[in-house]
ROFI-827710 format. One record per residue (C-alpha): x, y, z; chain. Coordinates in Angstrom, 3 decimals. Layout:
% residues N
REC | X | Y | Z | A
...
***
This chain:
% residues 311
REC | 17.034 | -15.160 | -14.774 | A
REC | 18.553 | -12.788 | -11.908 | A
REC | 17.545 | -10.948 | -9.049 | A
REC | 19.352 | -7.702 | -7.465 | A
REC | 17.904 | -6.556 | -4.279 | A
REC | 19.332 | -3.468 | -2.899 | A
REC | 19.423 | -3.435 | 0.762 | A
REC | 20.345 | -6.659 | 3.005 | A
REC | 18.379 | -5.065 | 6.123 | A
REC | 15.582 | -7.741 | 7.467 | A
REC | 12.917 | -6.976 | 4.164 | A
REC | 15.844 | -7.562 | 2.139 | A
REC | 17.364 | -10.422 | 3.191 | A
REC | 13.657 | -11.940 | 3.658 | A
REC | 12.711 | -10.699 | -0.015 | A
REC | 16.261 | -12.472 | -1.221 | A
REC | 15.122 | -15.548 | 0.622 | A
REC | 11.958 | -16.469 | -0.713 | A
REC | 12.856 | -15.879 | -4.022 | A
REC | 15.493 | -18.290 | -4.012 | A
REC | 13.516 | -20.410 | -2.178 | A
REC | 11.699 | -20.665 | -5.335 | A
REC | 14.042 | -22.298 | -7.240 | A
REC | 13.143 | -20.514 | -10.675 | A
REC | 16.330 | -18.263 | -10.468 | A
REC | 20.125 | -18.422 | -11.676 | A
REC | 21.060 | -15.960 | -9.100 | A
REC | 19.973 | -13.414 | -6.312 | A
REC | 22.412 | -10.706 | -5.423 | A
REC | 22.293 | -9.343 | -2.380 | A
REC | 23.986 | -5.597 | -2.077 | A
REC | 24.301 | -3.420 | 1.179 | A
REC | 26.521 | -0.752 | 2.036 | A
REC | 27.366 | -2.362 | 5.464 | A
REC | 30.895 | -4.788 | 5.331 | A
REC | 29.795 | -8.432 | 5.303 | A
REC | 26.245 | -7.871 | 6.287 | A
REC | 24.967 | -8.677 | 2.827 | A
REC | 27.849 | -11.413 | 2.409 | A
REC | 26.903 | -13.373 | 5.821 | A
REC | 23.183 | -13.266 | 4.791 | A
REC | 23.624 | -14.584 | 1.342 | A
REC | 25.881 | -17.699 | 2.297 | A
REC | 23.697 | -18.497 | 5.630 | A
REC | 21.235 | -18.610 | 2.670 | A
REC | 23.216 | -20.229 | 0.076 | A
REC | 24.040 | -22.985 | 3.211 | A
REC | 20.110 | -23.834 | 3.188 | A
REC | 20.267 | -25.057 | -0.438 | A
REC | 20.935 | -28.410 | 0.104 | A
REC | 18.471 | -28.447 | 2.982 | A
REC | 15.456 | -26.727 | 1.138 | A
REC | 16.390 | -28.032 | -1.908 | A
REC | 17.035 | -25.394 | -4.430 | A
REC | 19.458 | -24.307 | -6.950 | A
REC | 19.490 | -20.538 | -7.019 | A
REC | 22.787 | -19.072 | -6.030 | A
REC | 22.565 | -16.366 | -3.300 | A
REC | 25.336 | -13.746 | -3.691 | A
REC | 26.222 | -10.668 | -1.116 | A
REC | 28.251 | -7.743 | -2.015 | A
REC | 29.064 | -4.815 | -0.029 | A
REC | 28.532 | -1.432 | -2.482 | A
REC | 29.683 | -3.398 | -5.206 | A
REC | 27.127 | -2.572 | -8.123 | A
REC | 28.874 | -4.621 | -11.030 | A
REC | 27.713 | -7.516 | -9.295 | A
REC | 24.009 | -6.343 | -9.940 | A
REC | 24.905 | -6.220 | -13.630 | A
REC | 22.240 | -7.481 | -16.676 | A
REC | 18.997 | -7.856 | -13.151 | A
REC | 15.693 | -8.691 | -14.628 | A
REC | 14.544 | -7.119 | -11.790 | A
REC | 15.972 | -4.936 | -8.909 | A
REC | 14.079 | -4.466 | -5.640 | A
REC | 15.047 | -1.484 | -3.706 | A
REC | 14.758 | -1.621 | 0.225 | A
REC | 17.490 | 0.830 | 1.053 | A
REC | 16.610 | 3.643 | 3.556 | A
REC | 16.529 | 4.634 | 6.883 | A
REC | 13.549 | 3.629 | 9.602 | A
REC | 12.133 | 6.925 | 11.018 | A
REC | 14.011 | 7.498 | 14.685 | A
REC | 12.106 | 9.389 | 17.322 | A
REC | 12.228 | 13.272 | 17.302 | A
REC | 13.083 | 12.777 | 13.343 | A
REC | 10.395 | 14.878 | 11.216 | A
REC | 9.054 | 13.366 | 8.273 | A
REC | 10.633 | 16.098 | 5.826 | A
REC | 14.125 | 14.911 | 7.370 | A
REC | 13.384 | 11.527 | 6.914 | A
REC | 12.447 | 11.923 | 3.113 | A
REC | 15.576 | 14.046 | 2.648 | A
REC | 17.824 | 11.365 | 4.142 | A
REC | 15.953 | 8.695 | 2.179 | A
REC | 15.600 | 10.274 | -1.101 | A
REC | 19.192 | 10.871 | -1.212 | A
REC | 19.790 | 7.091 | -0.553 | A
REC | 17.230 | 6.007 | -3.389 | A
REC | 18.710 | 8.117 | -6.087 | A
REC | 22.345 | 7.069 | -5.468 | A
REC | 21.082 | 3.548 | -5.490 | A
REC | 18.796 | 4.125 | -8.527 | A
REC | 21.145 | 5.628 | -10.591 | A
REC | 23.697 | 2.825 | -9.629 | A
REC | 21.414 | 0.171 | -10.596 | A
REC | 20.321 | 1.742 | -13.983 | A
REC | 23.999 | 2.123 | -14.659 | A
REC | 24.650 | -1.570 | -15.083 | A
REC | 21.060 | -2.958 | -15.213 | A
REC | 19.458 | -0.746 | -17.838 | A
REC | 16.546 | -3.101 | -18.546 | A
REC | 15.657 | -3.990 | -15.571 | A
REC | 12.250 | -3.721 | -13.796 | A
REC | 12.385 | -1.866 | -10.494 | A
REC | 10.182 | -2.608 | -7.225 | A
REC | 10.207 | 0.054 | -4.772 | A
REC | 9.894 | -1.067 | -0.922 | A
REC | 11.618 | 1.839 | 0.756 | A
REC | 9.936 | 4.342 | 2.708 | A
REC | 7.790 | 6.676 | 2.919 | A
REC | 6.789 | 4.565 | 0.253 | A
REC | 4.782 | 6.721 | -2.452 | A
REC | 7.886 | 9.668 | -2.745 | A
REC | 10.740 | 7.023 | -3.007 | A
REC | 8.901 | 5.523 | -6.034 | A
REC | 8.480 | 8.850 | -7.247 | A
REC | 12.392 | 9.211 | -6.614 | A
REC | 13.602 | 6.215 | -8.495 | A
REC | 11.367 | 6.762 | -11.474 | A
REC | 12.688 | 10.364 | -11.322 | A
REC | 16.527 | 9.195 | -11.053 | A
REC | 15.766 | 5.898 | -13.645 | A
REC | 14.832 | 7.891 | -16.472 | A
REC | 12.895 | 5.184 | -18.096 | A
REC | 8.972 | 4.301 | -18.901 | A
REC | 7.291 | 4.424 | -15.940 | A
REC | 5.672 | 0.742 | -16.065 | A
REC | 8.963 | -0.151 | -15.313 | A
REC | 9.013 | 1.705 | -11.731 | A
REC | 6.714 | 0.702 | -9.116 | A
REC | 6.362 | 0.537 | -5.515 | A
REC | 5.026 | -2.505 | -3.757 | A
REC | 2.385 | -1.361 | -0.886 | A
REC | -0.730 | -2.683 | -1.795 | A
REC | 0.373 | -6.642 | -1.964 | A
REC | 1.346 | -6.371 | 1.584 | A
REC | -1.747 | -4.161 | 2.644 | A
REC | -4.085 | -6.588 | 0.880 | A
REC | -2.078 | -9.681 | 2.439 | A
REC | -2.982 | -7.970 | 5.988 | A
REC | -6.597 | -7.287 | 5.318 | A
REC | -6.977 | -10.632 | 3.738 | A
REC | -4.870 | -12.554 | 6.779 | A
REC | -7.363 | -10.494 | 9.173 | A
REC | -10.705 | -11.800 | 7.444 | A
REC | -9.517 | -15.599 | 7.377 | A
REC | -8.741 | -14.893 | 11.017 | A
REC | -12.259 | -13.820 | 11.651 | A
REC | -14.061 | -16.198 | 9.244 | A
REC | -11.970 | -19.323 | 10.284 | A
REC | -11.428 | -19.890 | 6.303 | A
REC | -7.942 | -20.099 | 4.202 | A
REC | -6.323 | -16.996 | 3.443 | A
REC | -6.128 | -18.951 | 0.159 | A
REC | -9.656 | -18.162 | -0.390 | A
REC | -9.934 | -14.396 | 0.272 | A
REC | -9.440 | -11.817 | -2.963 | A
REC | -9.793 | -8.620 | -2.161 | A
REC | -8.240 | -5.231 | -3.767 | A
REC | -6.809 | -2.178 | -1.535 | A
REC | -5.847 | 1.436 | -3.288 | A
REC | -4.722 | 4.530 | -2.618 | A
REC | -1.480 | 5.312 | -0.097 | A
REC | 0.163 | 3.104 | 2.295 | A
REC | -0.987 | 3.869 | 5.899 | A
REC | -3.797 | 5.734 | 7.268 | A
REC | -5.296 | 6.986 | 3.839 | A
REC | -5.493 | 3.364 | 2.183 | A
REC | -8.389 | 2.811 | 0.675 | A
REC | -10.353 | -0.814 | 1.124 | A
REC | -12.871 | -1.905 | -1.369 | A
REC | -15.142 | -4.434 | 1.013 | A
REC | -17.164 | -4.428 | -2.480 | A
REC | -14.307 | -5.906 | -4.287 | A
REC | -13.772 | -8.353 | -1.160 | A
REC | -14.818 | -11.773 | -1.985 | A
REC | -14.194 | -15.425 | -0.228 | A
REC | -14.317 | -18.375 | -3.113 | A
REC | -16.270 | -15.769 | -5.042 | A
REC | -18.919 | -14.952 | -2.410 | A
REC | -19.005 | -11.296 | -0.974 | A
REC | -17.323 | -10.937 | 2.106 | A
REC | -20.645 | -8.609 | 3.015 | A
REC | -22.900 | -11.531 | 2.652 | A
REC | -20.409 | -13.534 | 5.939 | A
REC | -19.448 | -10.665 | 8.202 | A
REC | -21.325 | -7.889 | 9.980 | A
REC | -20.758 | -4.487 | 8.687 | A
REC | -19.245 | -4.087 | 12.329 | A
REC | -16.399 | -6.296 | 11.760 | A
REC | -15.795 | -5.511 | 8.291 | A
REC | -15.252 | -1.918 | 9.429 | A
REC | -12.903 | -3.043 | 12.574 | A
REC | -10.906 | -5.416 | 10.137 | A
REC | -10.716 | -2.396 | 7.647 | A
REC | -9.059 | 0.324 | 10.660 | A
REC | -6.949 | -2.723 | 11.913 | A
REC | -5.319 | -2.763 | 8.152 | A
REC | -4.602 | 0.698 | 7.866 | A
REC | -2.886 | 0.429 | 11.072 | A
REC | -1.290 | -2.660 | 10.634 | A
REC | 2.198 | -1.596 | 10.089 | A
REC | 1.941 | 0.333 | 13.401 | A
REC | 0.558 | -3.147 | 15.095 | A
REC | 3.575 | -4.822 | 14.839 | A
REC | 6.203 | -2.025 | 15.332 | A
REC | 4.555 | -1.868 | 19.017 | A
REC | 4.920 | -5.324 | 19.458 | A
REC | 8.399 | -5.791 | 18.047 | A
REC | 9.700 | -2.587 | 18.529 | A
REC | 10.716 | -2.484 | 14.750 | A
REC | 8.800 | -2.818 | 11.405 | A
REC | 7.446 | -5.761 | 9.431 | A
REC | 9.560 | -7.866 | 7.330 | A
REC | 8.351 | -11.341 | 6.625 | A
REC | 5.228 | -9.975 | 5.142 | A
REC | 7.204 | -7.166 | 3.055 | A
REC | 9.878 | -9.340 | 2.123 | A
REC | 7.536 | -12.011 | 0.865 | A
REC | 5.258 | -9.537 | -1.306 | A
REC | 8.232 | -7.587 | -2.862 | A
REC | 9.351 | -11.359 | -4.044 | A
REC | 5.617 | -12.013 | -5.009 | A
REC | 5.979 | -8.890 | -7.432 | A
REC | 9.261 | -9.735 | -8.559 | A
REC | 8.276 | -13.244 | -9.338 | A
REC | 5.048 | -12.106 | -11.520 | A
REC | 7.200 | -9.914 | -13.517 | A
REC | 9.979 | -12.384 | -14.080 | A
REC | 7.510 | -15.110 | -15.667 | A
REC | 5.400 | -12.793 | -16.883 | A
REC | 2.157 | -14.238 | -15.287 | A
REC | 0.017 | -11.150 | -15.961 | A
REC | -0.923 | -11.359 | -12.520 | A
REC | -3.322 | -8.179 | -11.001 | A
REC | -2.121 | -6.911 | -7.856 | A
REC | -2.701 | -3.213 | -6.421 | A
REC | 0.601 | -1.555 | -6.678 | A
REC | 1.853 | 2.204 | -6.493 | A
REC | 1.710 | 3.167 | -10.205 | A
REC | 2.599 | 6.723 | -12.249 | A
REC | -0.932 | 7.663 | -12.848 | A
REC | -1.482 | 9.668 | -16.585 | A
REC | -5.284 | 9.890 | -16.683 | A
REC | -5.710 | 6.949 | -14.986 | A
REC | -8.911 | 7.530 | -12.223 | A
REC | -8.820 | 11.674 | -13.452 | A
REC | -5.447 | 11.908 | -11.917 | A
REC | -1.823 | 12.491 | -13.275 | A
REC | 1.743 | 12.750 | -12.180 | A
REC | 1.282 | 10.767 | -8.964 | A
REC | 2.193 | 7.646 | -7.975 | A
REC | -0.908 | 5.851 | -5.884 | A
REC | -1.818 | 2.125 | -5.374 | A
REC | -4.479 | 1.351 | -7.969 | A
REC | -4.588 | -2.688 | -9.638 | A
REC | -2.487 | -3.320 | -12.732 | A
REC | -1.213 | -6.211 | -14.554 | A
REC | 2.193 | -7.519 | -13.697 | A
REC | 4.369 | -8.972 | -16.636 | A
REC | 7.660 | -9.124 | -18.169 | A
REC | 7.540 | -5.131 | -19.339 | A
REC | 6.109 | -4.493 | -15.770 | A
REC | 3.052 | -2.827 | -15.329 | A
REC | 1.679 | -4.086 | -18.617 | A
REC | -1.784 | -2.193 | -18.044 | A
REC | -3.545 | -0.133 | -15.206 | A
REC | -6.882 | -1.578 | -14.329 | A
REC | -9.603 | 1.419 | -13.641 | A
REC | -12.412 | 0.237 | -11.553 | A
REC | -15.549 | 1.681 | -11.853 | A
REC | -15.765 | 3.124 | -8.187 | A
REC | -18.668 | 4.839 | -6.678 | A
REC | -18.950 | 8.387 | -5.455 | A
REC | -17.675 | 7.410 | -2.063 | A
REC | -14.840 | 5.165 | -3.213 | A
REC | -13.667 | 7.745 | -5.461 | A
REC | -13.814 | 10.582 | -2.641 | A
REC | -11.618 | 8.163 | -0.364 | A
REC | -9.206 | 7.575 | -3.637 | A
REC | -9.210 | 11.254 | -3.940 | A
REC | -8.800 | 12.221 | -0.298 | A
REC | -5.557 | 9.607 | -0.131 | A
REC | -3.924 | 10.924 | -3.197 | A
REC | -4.274 | 14.637 | -1.885 | A
REC | -2.161 | 13.116 | 1.372 | A
REC | 0.341 | 11.523 | -1.269 | A
REC | 0.760 | 14.832 | -2.952 | A
REC | 1.794 | 16.524 | 0.036 | A
REC | 4.339 | 14.111 | 0.727 | A
REC | 5.265 | 14.444 | -2.706 | A
REC | 5.654 | 17.790 | -2.923 | A
REC | 8.427 | 17.612 | 0.029 | A
REC | 10.825 | 16.432 | -2.651 | A
REC | 10.130 | 18.328 | -5.341 | A
REC | 11.402 | 21.494 | -3.069 | A
REC | 14.387 | 19.529 | -2.274 | A
REC | 15.558 | 20.257 | -5.899 | A
REC | 17.359 | 17.071 | -6.195 | A
REC | 16.495 | 16.583 | -9.938 | A
***
């Protein structure tokens, strides 16, 4: 089995490294536009193989998409971070051009690959990749919910002084301020979280989760990479091993939750075909209203791409 990771920045390199250390792949290819970056990082990873005891070969290339041929999964992390003075529309314009080009090259050499998009702004870049790939929407989806849920679970584990292994949760909607946490579906070893924590503390954790990315930017001066890279790797693993795992991902909706033609974070079952099933939860009125609000925000961002007439 083979995975290609496009973009050898911090997130892409972390994703490649995590996948290599899991030791179930034949090869991980890391591709970047900057000469030597992917090659150097892939070589550094390969030199850890005797230490961390794995056989997966890590290969780095500069803009050579032939090296990605016959990938089973492709993870796209390419794109620029938003810089001071750059509008949201500017960022979408630049990154959409990058993601469109990357996706077209990926599909040329790996027409059957499942594509996991990590580039930001997440929903609109996943939409862009879907339009460029011209494949079944079940094979193109975005990574946000796994990361957001991990942050939520980590904060809860810290507050409750329990292992994060025992916390299960569902988050829906967009990536960021409009995400929709669902305390009703949050459990600790099967126990509803609401029985273990006060509403005030839970609300504070939910708010911290919504701004989790910003918290790290404020501390580091740059975006997170360990958790995002690991989240993308976990999704790839579920597909490659046909695990039928349930994760929240940015999926293309065709009537689910009463919505059409939008990439939105919902719980799905991931397996060898990509999204095997979109799971429709029985949301209450308040939860559904929050999801609709999130969808409205996502549509406004995706509308920017539509006006660009890239497709």
